[in-house]
N, C-alpha and C positions, 0 to 999 in steps of 0.2 A: 630502570627496568631496563629487563633482558630480555622478554617476547614481548609482542603485548600480543590477545585474545582473540580469533579463530571470528570472534562474531561481533570484533571491531574491525576488528579490517576485512569485512565481504559488506558490513557498512558501508566501510570510509569509500569504495566502489561505488558502491549504489548511492553517497552523500546525496542532499541537492548543493549547487551552486552556491550557496549565500548563504554566510555561518553567522552567528556573533562571537565576536574577541571581546573581551571585559578588561580591563586595569583595573588599578585600584588605586591614589592619587597619595601621596604622604598625610597629606593630615585625611583617611580612607572613606575622601569621598569615592564608586562603583565612575566609573564610566564603559562605555556598551559601545561600540560602531561595526555597523556590516561593514563585512569582509568575503568579496568574492573571490580574488588572485589569494590561495592558497595545496599548498601542497608537501607532501609526507617526505622528508628529507630521506628515513629511514626510521627505525624499532622504537629513537630516545629525541627525534628532533622535527619538528614541524616547522616550514619555512610559512610565515604572512606576509605578503605584500608592503607597507608602507605608500599609501598614494593619495596624502597633505592627508599622513595623521596631523590633531593638531594639541588637544588633548592628552589623543593616548598615547603619542609617543613622548613627552608630558610626565607621563607616568613613568614610562620606562623608563628615561634616563631616570631618577628617581628611587631607580630600581627592584620599582613596583614586579608582583609574580602578575601572569596573569593563568586565564583559563576562553578556551572553547567549548561551544555550543556548537553540534553539528546534529543535522537530523537528518536520517535515511529513507527509503523510501516511505517505508511501512508507516514512517513516521513516527518510530526507534529515536532519539535521544537521547546522544552519549556528549558528556560533558569533557571535558579535555584539562586536563590544568599541571602546571608546573609555572620555571621559570623565564625570564625575561634576554636575550643580549637583543643587540642591535648591531646591524652593517649599514658602513656606505658602501667600500670600496670590500675588494681579497674575495677565496672562493666561494662564500654564500652567498653575497652581493650577484655575483657574474655567473653564480647558476640562475638564481632570479631573473634575470637580465633575460635568459638564456630560453627560458620560457616563458618568461611572460611576456601576454599582446604587446603591444608596441603603442594600442592607443592609449591604455595605464598608463601614471609618469613613475611608480616603478623608484621612490625616492631614496627609497631604503628598504632594506632588509629586515623582517623578527623573527627570533627564531622561538621558537616556545617550548625546550625540553621538559621530554610530560612527563612528568612524577605520577602524581595519578590519572588515570579513564574510569567515568560512573555510567552503570545507563542507570541513567532515571535515580534514583538517591540509593540503588547496590554500588562501591566499589571494586568494579574488578581487573584493576591494573594499579 
């Protein structure tokens, strides 16, 4: 994905802080969790802090794909889908620790590689 739609970028700046992060087990069982510590790294990657994931982490290690559901202030829903990476050291992890509030565990950093974005049912990227 080369460039994110401006409508999405505007919504990202005005999003509600809590989002829903969904992964799927190797047997196809979905798992959704609330996430609060999320940062857009660039037009291709979103970082999600792992503050004690359990089933979610199992799914990530099983090569799950993921989806992040966010709500903008005007109650507009956007879903970001893509492949996942997990980091417990290196530059991605260091970046997360730099902006993460110390009250959160930050035991790992999940990268959601943006492959598609939906606004409601419409694919916009």
